N, C-alpha and C positions, 0 to 999 in steps of 0.2 A: 258673359251669360252661363256656361256654370252653379256660376255663385248664388241669381238669385234662390231657387229653389230653400234654400240650408237656408240662406237668410230669409225670408218667409219660414220655417219651421221654427229658425233659436226668435224672433217674435212670436211665436203662437206659442212655445213656451216662456217664457217672457213675458205675453198675460193671462198664461193657462196662474203661474207661477204670484203675482201681483193679485190674483184673483180667489190665490188661499190664504193668502201672508195677513190680511183681516181678524182677529185674534175669534169675530165673532163670529165669518163665513166659515174658520176651521177649527168652529168647537161645531159648526151646524151641519158643516161638512160628519167629523167623527160622528155627532150620532150613528149618521143617518147611516157607520159603513151593518149596521145590525143587521142591512136590509130590506126592514122597517120604511112606509116610508109617512112621509107627516106633511099635517099644515104649514101649512104658514106659519098661524096661533100660535103651533105647536115650536118652534124653528125657532123664535124668537125665544120665546121661554127662552130656548136652550144659551142660547145664541145671548140674549142679554138684552136685546133688544127691542123699543116700541117696532110691530105693526108696518107700521110705514117703512120704516127703515129698514125690515123686516125686507119685506118686497121686491127693494131696490139689491139685499145683497144677491136674495135668491135670481135675481134677473141677470143680474150679474152672474150666478155660478152657473145661471141656462143658458146662459151665450157662448161657456165659453169649456161646453159638452160636458159641467161635472158635476149636474143632477140633469135632473129629466119631469118635466108636470103630467100626472094624468091626475082626469076627470073624474070625478067620477056623481054624475045624482048632483046636487048644486051645489059642490066641497073640494080644490081642490087639491093634492095633492104630490111633496114632493119625495124621489127617492136616486138614489145616485147613478148617476149617468151607463155604470158599466158593472163589469169583478177589472175589469182596465184604473182604472181608477178608482177602488178600492184595494186592487196590489200596491195604486204609486200612494196610496194615502199611508195605506203598511208600512210601506216603506220611506217613502215621508215620516211613521213613527217611530224606526228606528234610527231616524239624524236624527233627530231631536234633540236623546233619549240618550243618543250618545255620547265619553267621559274617556278623559284619557286614562282610570283607573277601570280595577281590570269590575266589571261588570256585576251590577248586583241587585236584580231585579227589583223596582218601587211597583205593581203592579200589586192594586186589590187583587187579594185571596182567590178572592172567585169567579177573575175572571181572567187571574194567568193562570188556575186550572182548564178552563176548558169556555172559548165564548165562539160570536160564530164573524166570522171577520168576510162580509160582504153572507158569502154562501155558502161558503166553504168553512169550515171548523182548525178555530185561529185557538191557542194557545201549550199548554204544557198537550193535553190529548190533541188535536190536532199534530203534534211534532212524534206524538210518540207513537199514531197513526200511517202519517207521511216515516216514522224512521222499520214501524214494521213489513208494513206492504213491498220496502225493498232490504229486513231483514229474509224476508221470503222467496225475494227472486219472483215477485209479483209484481214488480215492476221493476223495469230498464228505465236507464238515463239515452236520452239519443243529442246527439249533437251540436242541433239546435237552442238547446237545453231545458226543454221537454220532454217528455214520460212520456212511455209508452207502455204499456201492460204486458207482461207474455202468457204464454196461448193457458202458462201454470195461473195466471192470474186473475184471467178470463176466465174460465174455468171457474175456479173460488168465489169470486162476488157476484157471477149468475147464481148459484150456488149460496146464497146469501139470501139474493132477492133483489142485488142491484140485475138493472139495464142497463148492458156493454151497448148497445147498439144505438137506444135515446140519446145516454149522456156522448155515442160520435158524435149525432146527427146535427147535431147542437152549432151550432153556430158562435161558434170561441175555438179558445185553444183548449185540447182532451184537457191532460197531464202539467201539471206547468209550477215549478218550486216558489211556492210566497213563503220571505220572511218575513219569518215573528219577532211580532216586534219586544214583545216580554221577552220568551225568550235566546229570542235573534240566534235561532235556527230555525231553516223550513221547515215549514206546514206545507200537506200540500194542497193546492190550485186549482183553477182551471172548471170545463165541464163534472173529468170522476173528480174531480172532492170536492161538489156543490152535491153530486149525484152518495155520495159518501154517507155527508152529511143529511141529506132525506132520510135516504136508508136508517143509522139510526135510528136519527127521529120515527121514526112509525113502525120498530118491528123497539122503539121500546127502550133503548139505552140510552137514550141522551129526552131531553127536556130544556126545550126554548124560552124564559126567558121571557115575559109578555112584553115588562122596560125598559127594557135592557138588553144589551149581548153576548149577556154570559149565558150559559151552559151547561146542566147540569147531568153528569154520568149517574146514572139508577144501576141501584144493588139486581135487576139483571142484569145490565155489563157485565157489575166482576163475576155472574155466573155464571155470565154465556162465551164474550170474548175477555174475561182483563187483561191479553196482552198487549188484546189490538187499540185499546185506551191509553195501557202504560199505566194500568192498574196493578195487576204481577205484581 
């Protein structure tokens, strides 16, 4: 009797893996990791398939809750099913690029320097942010594998303009490590990671490309927060 729930979980895992396994669907999912929603027509171009085929692929992804659709006027847009989906894809990218030889990053420099991982910062800048928050004693690890802000960390981030209470109120993990596929080290995920990215954009420390995942760190970040983003 006890085996039935486990069997169902394993079957569900197999269905999700099969949905991701098709190359066109994998390209669509990776495209959506920049946090932007796109139309079926745009995703058909990304996947290199006809519009009718893209619709079938997107229905499969939606059935497995890997994407969700949003109607706006006459248009329907697709986006990732949530931050957990983005974290899983980021982890799979690490596995896909793993080799037996010493790790040598092959990620394009523009993406390796700084990019979005769904709604938080990834790349060298994201890893530097993660490491600096720990080095300053602003983040502490929990036995669950998640992170918690120290009192000093909460005060410091709030003084920079980050709304810690609002991040805590979000219905998701507050702070957690997310393995970075280009650096092979953790960057900061969860609601706090998302809030840090929005703070960087709002303060003018980072700018997001309109056509992809790339982020660019600005001269203002170099002047005001070089250590936070690994620019020092």
